[in-house]
C-alpha positions in Angstrom: 0.0 0.0 -0.1 1.3 3.7 -0.9 2.4 5.4 2.2 1.5 9.0 0.3 -2.7 8.0 0.5 -4.2 9.3 3.6 -7.2 6.9 4.9 -10.8 7.9 6.1 -12.9 5.7 8.0 -16.4 5.6 6.1 -19.5 5.1 7.8 -22.3 3.0 7.0 -22.2 -0.6 4.9 -21.2 -0.5 1.1 -24.0 -1.8 -1.0 -22.9 -4.4 -3.3 -23.1 -3.0 -6.7 -21.8 -3.4 -10.2 -21.5 -0.5 -11.9 -22.3 -0.4 -15.8 -18.5 -2.2 -17.4 -17.2 0.9 -18.4 -14.2 0.6 -21.6 -11.4 3.2 -20.9 -10.0 4.8 -24.2 -7.2 6.9 -23.2 -4.9 5.3 -25.5 -4.5 2.2 -27.6 -2.4 -0.8 -25.9 -2.3 -2.5 -28.6 2.0 -1.6 -28.5 1.7 -3.7 -25.5 2.8 -7.0 -26.9 0.7 -9.1 -23.6 -2.4 -7.0 -24.3 -4.5 -8.9 -26.1 -5.2 -6.5 -29.6 -8.2 -4.2 -29.4 -8.7 -4.9 -25.7 -9.4 -2.1 -23.5 -9.4 -0.9 -19.7 -12.9 -1.4 -18.3 -14.2 -0.2 -15.0 -15.8 -2.5 -12.7 -16.6 -0.6 -10.5 -15.4 2.3 -8.4 -17.6 2.7 -5.1 -14.5 2.0 -3.0 -11.7 3.9 -0.5 -8.6 2.4 -1.2 -8.4 -1.1 -3.0 -5.1 -3.1 -2.5 -4.1 -7.0 -2.6 -5.6 -8.7 -5.6 -5.6 -12.8 -4.8 -6.9 -15.8 -7.2 -8.7 -18.6 -6.0 -8.3 -22.3 -8.5 -11.4 -21.2 -9.8 -10.6 -18.0 -11.0 -12.0 -16.0 -8.7 -10.4 -12.6 -7.7 -10.4 -11.7 -3.8 -9.7 -7.9 -2.9 -9.4 -5.9 -0.1 -10.6 -2.2 0.4 -8.4 -1.3 3.3 -9.7 1.3 5.1 -13.6 -0.2 5.0 -11.8 -3.5 6.7 -13.6 -5.1 3.9 -12.3 -8.6 1.8 -14.1 -8.8 -1.7 -14.6 -11.0 -4.0 -15.0 -10.7 -8.4 -16.5 -13.4 -9.7 -15.5 -15.1 -13.1 -19.5 -14.0 -13.6 -18.1 -10.3 -13.3 -20.4 -10.0 -10.1 -18.8 -8.2 -6.7 -19.5 -9.8 -3.2 -18.8 -8.5 0.0 -16.4 -12.4 1.0 -15.5 -11.0 4.7 -16.1 -8.0 6.9 -13.8 -6.5 10.0 -10.8 -8.1 8.3 -7.9 -6.8 10.6 -7.4 -4.5 7.8 -6.3 -6.8 5.8 -4.1 -5.6 2.7 -2.2 -7.9 1.0 -3.5 -11.3 0.1 -2.1 -14.9 -1.6 -3.7 -18.2 -1.6 -2.2 -21.3 -0.4 -2.5 -24.9 -2.6 -4.8 -25.8 0.1 -7.4 -22.8 -0.6 -6.2 -21.0 2.5 -6.3 -16.8 2.0 -2.9 -15.2 3.6 -4.0 -11.7 4.8 -1.6 -8.9 5.6 -3.5 -7.6 8.8 -2.2 -4.4 9.6 -4.4 -3.4 11.9 -2.2 -5.5 14.7 0.4 -6.1 12.5 -0.3 -9.6 11.9 -0.8 -12.1 9.2 -3.7 -14.2 9.4 -4.8 -17.5 7.6 -8.8 -17.0 6.4 -10.8 -20.4 6.0 -13.0 -20.4 2.8 -15.6 -19.5 5.1 -14.4 -16.8 6.6 -12.9 -17.7 9.7 -9.3 -16.6 10.8 -6.7 -17.6 12.3 -3.2 -15.7 13.4 -0.3 -17.1 12.1 2.3 -14.6 13.4 1.4 -11.6 15.5 5.2 -10.6 16.8 9.0 -10.9 16.1 11.4 -11.9 19.4 8.4 -10.5 21.7 7.8 -7.1 19.2 5.5 -5.9 16.8 6.0 -5.8 13.3 6.1 -2.8 11.5 2.4 -3.8 9.7 3.1 -6.6 7.2 1.9 -5.2 3.9 2.5 -8.0 0.4 3.3 -11.6 0.6 4.1 -14.4 -1.3 3.9 -18.0 -0.5 6.2 -20.8 -2.1 4.9 -24.5 -2.5 6.0 -26.0 0.2 3.7 -23.0 2.4 6.1 -20.9 3.2 5.6 -17.1 3.5 7.8 -14.3 2.4 6.4 -10.7 3.2 7.3 -7.7 3.3 7.3 -5.4 6.6 7.2 -1.1 5.4 5.8 1.1 8.1 3.3 3.2 7.3 1.7 5.2 10.1 -1.8 3.8 10.2 -4.5 6.9 12.1 -6.2 3.3 13.7 -3.0 2.6 16.0 -2.0 3.7 19.1 1.6 3.6 18.7 3.3 6.6 16.9 6.8 5.2 15.8 8.4 0.9 15.1 9.5 -1.3 17.6 11.1 -2.4 15.2 15.0 -1.4 13.8 14.4 -1.4 10.3 11.8 -2.3 7.0 13.1 -5.6 6.7 12.1 -9.0 4.0 11.0 -11.7 6.1 10.2 -15.8 5.2 8.8 -17.7 7.8 8.9 -22.0 7.0 5.9 -23.4 7.3 4.5 -25.0 10.5 7.2 -22.3 12.2 6.4 -19.5 14.6 9.3 -17.2 14.1 10.2 -15.6 11.1 13.6 -14.8 9.7 15.5 -11.8 8.1 15.8 -12.5 4.0 16.8 -8.9 3.9 17.5 -6.1 6.3 18.9 -3.5 3.8 16.2 -1.8 2.1 14.6 1.2 2.1 11.2 0.5 2.6 9.9 -2.9 0.7 6.4 -3.3 -0.1 5.7 -5.2 -3.3 6.5 -8.8 -3.5 6.4 -11.8 -5.8 8.2 -15.6 -6.7 8.2 -17.5 -9.8 6.2 -20.2 -9.6 9.4 -22.8 -9.7 10.2 -21.0 -6.6 13.4 -20.5 -7.6 13.8 -16.4 -7.6 11.2 -14.1 -5.8 11.4 -10.4 -6.4 11.2 -7.5 -4.0 10.3 -3.6 -4.9 12.1 -1.3 -2.8 9.5 1.5 -2.8 11.1 3.7 -0.9 14.2 2.9 -3.2 12.4 3.3 -6.7 14.1 0.3 -7.2 12.6 -3.3 -7.7 15.0 -6.3 -6.9 15.6 -9.9 -8.3 17.3 -13.2 -5.9 17.6 -16.7 -6.0 15.3 -18.9 -3.2 17.9 -21.0 -1.5 15.9 -24.5 -1.1 16.5 -23.5 3.1 14.2 -20.8 1.9 17.4 -17.5 1.8 17.9 -15.6 -0.6 20.8 -14.8 -2.7 22.2 -12.6 -5.5 20.4 -9.8 -4.8 20.8 -8.3 -8.3 18.8 -4.7 -9.5 16.3 -5.8 -11.6 14.5 -2.1 -12.5 15.4 1.0 -10.9 11.3 1.5 -10.0 9.9 1.1 -7.4 6.9 -0.7 -7.2 3.3 -0.8 -4.5 1.9 -4.5 -5.6 3.5 -6.7 -8.6 2.6 -9.9 -10.7 4.1 -11.9 -13.1 2.9 -13.5 -16.2 3.5 -17.5 -17.9 6.4 -15.8 -19.6 8.0 -14.4 -16.8 7.0 -10.9 -17.3 7.0 -8.9 -14.1 3.8 -5.9 -13.8 5.2 -3.1 -12.0 2.0 -0.6 -10.2 1.7 2.7 -9.2 1.4 5.2 -11.3 -0.5 3.1 -14.0 1.3 -0.5 -14.8 4.5 -0.7 -16.5 5.3 -4.0 -17.8 9.0 -5.7 -18.3 10.3 -8.8 -19.5 12.2 -10.7 -17.8 15.6 -9.4 -18.5 14.6 -5.8 -17.3 13.7 -4.4 -20.7 10.5 -2.0 -20.8 7.8 -3.6 -22.7 5.0 -0.9 -22.1 3.0 1.0 -19.7 -0.7 0.5 -19.0 -2.4 3.6 -18.6 -5.1 4.0 -15.7 -7.0 6.7 -14.6 -6.7 6.3 -11.0 -4.8 8.4 -8.7 -2.5 5.4 -7.4 -2.7 1.8 -8.5 -2.6 -0.6 -5.4 -2.0 -3.9 -6.9 -2.3 -6.3 -10.0 -3.4 -9.8 -10.3 -4.4 -12.5 -13.2 -7.5 -14.3 -12.7 -11.0 -15.6 -14.2 -11.9 -18.8 -15.8 -8.6 -18.7 -18.1 -6.8 -16.3 -15.7 -6.1 -14.5 -18.9 -8.1 -11.3 -16.8 -5.5 -8.9 -15.8 -7.4 -7.3 -12.8 -6.0 -3.9 -11.1 -6.8 -2.5 -8.2 -6.9 1.4 -8.4 -7.6 3.4 -5.2 -11.5 3.6 -5.3 -11.8 1.3 -8.1 -10.8 -1.8 -10.0 -10.0 -2.2 -13.5 -9.5 -5.2 -16.1 -8.3 -5.8 -18.8 -8.2 -8.5 -21.2 -4.7 -10.4 -21.6 -3.0 -12.7 -24.4 -0.5 -13.7 -21.9 -2.0 -15.5 -18.5 -1.3 -15.3 -15.0 0.9 -17.8 -12.9 -0.2 -17.5 -9.4 
């Protein structure tokens, strides 16, 4: 989640509504080779406060958060929006494991939650060596169920504390069935977006505070080695497609090939793009969470989450 957005609580209950799909022809995207020819950005709805954390389940249903309003919504393969969960611990980044459990960065109490398909949650992690985390922001799970997560510090108006308990803003790895995470990179200014390759060999982490995105090799024990600068651009959230291209968010969506060469930028008419994922039955719908709105775009590539 971006640090320059101010949050306020919104009273009342949001109505579940699907606004008429509005194609947005701000400029031709035919020059971007991963976008389906002739496709246009479609605004699904603009009823939210600040959207984040999209993740896709096995059926292609997309789950995403409206963090200031403390809700998790779904965008079904039928194109309908539904509230999945209320009182989500101020969930931000989301990710599904292979069993269908939804993991959430719940920063109200600086925790990581595991959420069942029925919306019941358990706290997976709440502290490191007795100290509160800064505020888990985004996460990615490996095939063994290990959790990589970023822990930047963004002061929230719903916290009583005014300063962090942790030294620094770091990237952690929590091995499956373990209770204490390890620091896998403690030398970043403000880590935010994170995603790994489906083969479990590489991890991308965006240092939004330094406007850089790094690529790491993942060792068999889960630690990271060989940190390399991928691009001189930070990102709030990120995703990968089946060709290994990397999608970074912020002012629109910028796509880079696996070598770090820019493919193009998808313009998004919202003040900030928080995160992104692929969904739908065929995983070829790019789903974009952008401040008060969510958008879709049909692609020639598919997601790998």
